[in-house]
C-alpha positions in Angstrom: 0.0 0.0 -0.4 1.7 3.3 -1.0 1.6 5.9 1.8 -0.1 8.8 1.0 1.3 12.3 1.1 0.3 14.1 4.7 -2.4 16.7 2.4 -3.7 14.3 0.5 -4.3 11.9 3.3 -5.9 15.2 5.0 -8.0 15.5 2.0 -9.3 11.8 2.4 -10.1 12.2 5.9 -12.2 14.7 4.8 -13.8 13.0 1.9 -14.9 10.3 4.1 -16.6 12.9 6.7 -18.5 14.3 4.0 -19.7 11.4 2.9 -20.5 10.0 5.9 -22.4 13.4 7.3 -24.1 14.0 4.3 -25.7 10.5 4.7 -25.8 10.0 8.3 -26.0 13.6 9.5 -23.8 15.0 12.8 -25.1 12.4 14.9 -24.0 9.6 12.7 -20.2 10.8 12.5 -17.8 8.9 14.5 -13.9 9.0 14.3 -14.4 4.8 13.9 -16.5 5.3 10.9 -14.7 8.1 9.2 -11.3 6.5 9.4 -12.6 3.1 7.9 -14.2 4.8 4.9 -10.7 6.6 4.7 -9.0 3.1 4.9 -7.1 4.4 8.1 -6.7 3.5 11.6 -8.2 6.1 14.3 -4.9 6.8 15.5 -3.7 8.0 11.9 -7.0 10.4 11.9 -5.7 12.0 15.2 -2.3 12.5 13.7 -4.2 15.0 11.1 -6.9 15.9 13.1 -6.8 16.5 16.9 -10.2 15.5 17.9 -13.7 14.9 16.1 -14.6 18.9 16.5 -11.8 19.9 14.8 -12.6 17.9 12.1 -15.6 18.9 11.6 -14.9 22.4 11.6 -12.7 22.3 9.0 -15.0 20.0 6.8 -17.7 22.6 7.4 -15.1 25.8 7.1 -14.2 24.3 3.8 -17.8 23.4 2.8 -18.7 27.1 3.6 -16.2 28.9 1.7 -16.6 26.5 -1.3 -20.3 27.2 -2.0 -20.2 30.8 -0.8 -17.0 31.5 -3.1 -18.8 30.5 -6.1 -21.9 32.4 -5.1 -19.7 35.8 -4.5 -18.4 35.0 -8.1 -21.5 34.9 -9.9 -22.6 38.0 -8.5 -19.5 39.7 -9.4 -19.6 38.9 -12.9 -22.3 41.1 -13.7 -22.5 44.7 -13.2 -25.9 45.5 -13.6 -27.3 45.1 -10.3 -30.9 43.5 -11.4 -29.1 41.1 -13.5 -26.5 40.3 -11.0 -29.6 39.5 -8.4 -31.3 37.5 -11.6 -28.0 35.1 -12.3 -27.4 34.5 -8.4 -31.2 33.6 -8.0 -31.1 31.5 -11.0 -28.3 29.8 -10.4 -28.7 28.9 -6.9 -30.6 25.5 -7.9 -27.7 24.3 -10.5 -25.3 25.2 -7.6 -27.3 23.2 -5.2 -27.2 20.3 -7.6 -23.6 21.0 -8.0 -22.5 21.1 -4.5 -25.2 18.4 -3.3 -23.0 17.3 -0.5 -22.0 20.6 0.5 -25.4 21.9 0.8 -26.9 18.9 2.6 -23.9 19.3 5.1 -24.5 23.1 5.5 -28.4 22.4 5.8 -27.9 19.5 8.0 -26.1 21.2 10.6 -28.5 24.2 10.1 -31.3 21.9 11.4 -29.1 19.6 13.8 -26.2 21.7 14.8 -27.5 23.5 18.2 -24.4 23.7 19.6 -21.8 26.7 19.9 -19.6 26.0 17.2 -22.1 24.9 14.7 -24.4 27.9 14.9 -21.3 30.2 14.9 -20.2 29.0 11.6 -23.3 29.0 10.0 -24.2 32.5 11.0 -20.8 33.3 8.9 -21.9 31.2 6.6 -25.2 33.1 6.1 -23.6 36.2 6.9 -21.1 35.7 3.7 -24.7 35.4 1.6 -25.9 38.2 3.1 -22.9 40.3 2.4 -23.0 39.6 -1.2 -26.5 40.0 -1.5 -26.5 43.2 0.2 -24.0 44.9 -1.8 -26.2 44.0 -4.7 -29.1 45.6 -3.7 -27.4 48.2 -2.4 -26.3 48.9 -5.5 -29.5 48.7 -6.9 -30.9 51.0 -4.4 -28.3 53.8 -5.3 -28.7 53.5 -9.2 -32.7 53.7 -8.2 -33.7 50.3 -9.7 -34.4 48.5 -6.4 -36.7 49.3 -3.6 -35.5 51.8 -0.6 -38.1 51.2 1.7 -36.6 47.8 2.0 -33.3 47.7 3.6 -30.8 45.9 2.0 -30.2 43.4 4.7 -34.3 42.5 4.8 -34.1 41.9 1.1 -30.9 39.5 1.3 -32.5 37.5 4.0 -35.7 37.7 1.8 -33.6 35.9 -0.5 -32.2 33.4 1.7 -35.5 32.3 2.8 -36.7 31.6 -0.5 -33.6 29.8 -1.4 -33.9 27.6 1.8 -37.4 27.0 1.0 -36.5 25.8 -2.5 -33.9 23.5 -1.4 -35.6 22.0 1.8 -39.1 21.1 -0.6 -37.4 20.5 -3.8 -37.1 16.6 -2.7 -40.6 15.9 -2.4 -40.9 16.6 -6.2 -44.3 17.7 -5.8 -46.6 18.3 -9.5 -44.9 20.9 -11.3 -42.1 21.4 -8.9 -39.1 20.6 -11.4 -37.8 22.0 -14.9 -36.2 25.5 -15.9 -40.0 27.0 -16.1 -40.7 26.1 -12.4 -37.0 27.5 -11.5 -37.2 30.5 -13.5 -40.9 31.3 -11.9 -39.3 31.2 -8.2 -36.3 33.7 -9.1 -38.8 36.0 -10.6 -41.2 35.8 -7.8 -38.2 36.1 -5.1 -36.9 38.7 -7.0 -40.1 40.9 -7.5 -40.6 42.1 -4.1 -37.5 44.3 -4.6 -38.0 45.5 -8.1 -39.1 49.0 -8.4 
């Protein structure tokens, strides 16, 4: 068996933890299960991460950075604030499919993570979204293209709530709840509350 370099071994441990966390939730994650899935012993796992908590903190941090970074990149690629919001909203379903395990981890942590560490990291995650969306909305308000009577932060949370609702109800696959027309319609409804 070839010994992996430390950074590759660390990544394989994080991948194993990600798979288990996405499948079983926070309660189902044990260092024994992670080590087994990564093909290593628990003592080797502890050489890379001093505790299960440290491992999960790092995993959640990387997931959050990846998803927030992609959203910020979409927002920055469009100068017009209304088009930028529309692109972000319309891209969200594809983003949630591309990063399906990441989204499951974030939203499971949101639903299950009542400890201080999870709450702090999730606040940071959603504040990252708010920061991106609030900047776009403020630009649109300054240009007179978006409502000024709705605080930019409130508008950002409105869009986040709509996205969370979409993510959590999508697995129900209700009649008429799929496809580009449905997603475009949701995007327009979410945006309509902010348009002048």
